[in-house]
N, C-alpha and C positions, 0 to 999 in steps of 0.2 A: 561664065564666071561673073559673079556679082560685082557691080561697081558701087562705090560709096561716095557720099558727100562729106565734107569736112564738118564735124560736129561743133566746131567753134563758131560757125556762121550764125547769124541772127535767126534764120528760119529753122535750122536744124536744132540749135541749142534750145530754142523755145519749145519745139516739138518734143524733145527728150525730157527736159526738166520742168517745162511749164505746163505740160499736159499729162504727165505721169507722176503723181505724188509719191509713189513707191520708189521711183528712181531718184527724184529730188531728195527724198529722205535718206536714201542710201548714200548719195553724194555728200550731204551735209554731215551725216554720222561719220563718214570716212575722212573728211577733210577738216572738220572743226575739232578743236581741242577738248573733246569730251571724255570723261571717265565712263566706265560701263554704266553707272547709275544715271548719267546725264543723257544717254542716248535717246533720240527722238523715236517715239513709237507710232505717232500719227500726226499728219499735218493737213492744213487746209490752205488753199491759195488765197492771197489777198489781192485786191484790185491793183493794177499797175499804177505807178506814180504818173501824174501828168507831167510831161516834159515839153520843153520848147520845140517848136516846129523847125528843127535844125537837122537837115539830112545827114550831115556828118556825124552828129551825135547819135542819131538813130542807128546808123550803120556801124558805129565803132563800139557801142555798148549794148549789151542785152541784159535785161533784168528779170529775175524771178523773185517774187516776194511771197512769203508764206509764214504761217504761224503754227506752233505746236499746241497740243491740247492744254499744256500747262501755261500757255500765254507767251512763251518766248517767241520772238520774231526773228526772221531770217531774210537777208537780202543776198541774192547771188547775182554776180555780174561777170560778164566776159568782156575784158578790155583788150582790143586787138593792138592798139598802139599806146605806148606809155606817154603821158603828158605830166608836166610838173605839178599841175593842179589836181591830178586825179585823187591823191590821198586826201586832200582837203574836201573834195566833192564826196568821197566815200564817208568821211567823218560827218559831213553836213547831213547826208541822207540818213545815216544811222542815228544821229542825234535827233533828227526830225521825227523818225519813226518812234524813238524812245519817248519824246515829249508828247506826241499825239496820243499816247496811252492815257494821259492824265486828263480825264474829263472832270467836270464839276463834282461828280459823285464819288470820285476816287481819291485815295490818299497816296502819298509818296511811297509808302512801304509796299504798296500793291504793284508798283512798276516792275515789269519783267525785263530781263536782259534782251538786248538786240545784238544779233551776230551778223556781221557782214563778211561774205566770202567773195573775194575778188580774184578771178582767174585772169592772169595777165599774160598775153602772148608776146611778151617782150621782156628784156632784162633791164631793170632799173636800179638794182643795188649792185653796182659793179665791184665794190670793195668787200662784198659779203659772199662767201661761197654757197651758203645754204639757199635753197629756193623757197623755203617756207618762212613767212614772217608773221608773227602774232603780236598784236598790240592790245594792251588793256591798261586801266588806271591802277598803278601800284605805287606804294610808298617808295621813295627814292632809295632809302637806306635799308628798309625792312621789306623786301619784295614779297614776303608772305602776306603782308597787309594789302588787301585789295578792296577797291570800291567797285562792286559789281554793277554793271550797267551796259557798257559798250565794249564789244569784242570785235576787233578788226583783224581779219586774216587776208594776207596777200600771198598768192602763189605765182612764182615766175616759171611759167611752163617751159621755156627753152632751157632752163637750168636742170630740169628734172631728168634723172637717169634712173632706170629701174633698180640699180644696185644701191641707190642712195638711201633706200628704206628697206629694212629687212623684216620688220615685224608687222607693220600695218598693211595687211594684205589688200583690203578693199581700197585703201588710199592709193596703193601702187596700181591696182587694176583700173581705177577711174582715171588716174593720171596717164596711164599707158593708153587708155581709150582716147583721151583728148589729144594726145601727142602723136599717136601712131596711126590712127584711123583717118583716112581722107581719100582724096581723089587718086593718089598714087599707090594706094593699098592694093597689092596683088593677091595677097593671102593673109587672112586674119590669124594672128597667133592663137594657138590652141588654148593657152591659159586664159585668154579673154572669152572665148566661146564656152569654156567650161563653167563660167560663172553665169547664173541665170539672169541676173540684173544687167550685167554688161552685155550679155548676148542680146537681150531685148533692146538695149540702146543701139547696138550694131545693126540690128534689123531695121530700126527706125531710120537710120541714115542710108539705107540702100536706095540708090538712085531710082530704081524702078517703082518705088513707093510714092513718087512725087509726080504731080501733074506738070504739063508744059509751063503753065502759068507760075507754079511754084519754082520750077527750075530757072525761069527767067528772073524771078525775084532773087533767087540765090546768086545768080550771075551778077545782078545789079549790086548786090551787097559787096562782092569782091571788087567790082569796078570802083565803087565808092571808097573802099579801103585803099586801093592803089592810088586814087586821086589824092586822098588825104596824106598818104605816105610821100607822094611827090611834093606836096606843099611843105611837109616837114623837112624833106631832104633839101629843098630849095632854100628854106629859111636857115638851115644849118650851114649850107654853103655860103650864103650871104653873110651870116654871122662870122664864120671862119675867115672869110676874105676881109671883113671889117677889122677883126682883131689883128690879122696879119698886117694890114695897112697901118694900123695904129702902132704896132711894134716897129715897123720899118721907119715910120716918121720919127719915132723916139730915137731909134738907132742913128738916123741921119743927123739929128740935132746933137746927140752925144758925140758923134764922130766929128762934127764941125767944131765942137768945143775942145777937141783933142783928147777925149777919153780913150783909154786903152781898149783894144778890140776884145780882150778877154773880159773886161768889166762890162762892156756893152752886151756881150753874149750872155753873161750871167744875169743881167737885168732884164733883157728882152726875150731871151730864149732862142734867139736866132743863132745860126752857126757862124763861125768866123768867115767862111767862104761867102755866105749871104751878106754879111756886113761889109766885106771888102768890095762886093759888087754894087753896093749902093752909091 
């Protein structure tokens, strides 16, 4: 029985989408908001961006940069843990790619759109049911009026369920591949194997295709993710304890001044039992 590695890891993601332009093109056509006429027919890879020598950043984000024959540029990223600054970083990178097109010999009307596809292995829009988020520059009142240039797509992988999309077959297949294939996979769903592109991607993540050195690199990636998550969890706990202490201090002061327990509870969010115990 074949064993598989998680395609969302740095090593595997780059092997699939950073070394096989046909698979990268298929993913982009499936997940970006293209009409049939806008579909990409050929791409070439662009050099990776220079990034700070930060181990956490290297292991939490993977980038694939490419360009279509018509000049449109694409940035694909896998974000394992959501951070509040991630949207701004995505906007910055897309803007930088857009501006870099403008050389001395070029004119503004020759600038081609830049599309950023961010696959996020985390939930960050808790008040929105949809997993697919598309941002672009539109007129506030007349949304049909668009300034073409930057297109940002964020996909919350944990929210995806196969039944959430009925028509976009390749989008469903690629998202199922990213969310269902991994170290716990015992049997690959037949629907995934039946598609030639997804089948090729599945074969790329078979554990037997990797050297011992590559497997060690793969394990190191997940170790770094666990360390990063531990830091995040600790920060959240400390923040939560700080907020709770602040509420308790406020409740004590209000209680000392004779405020009603009901009013204290409404203002601080503490229960009546918690307030009485102070």
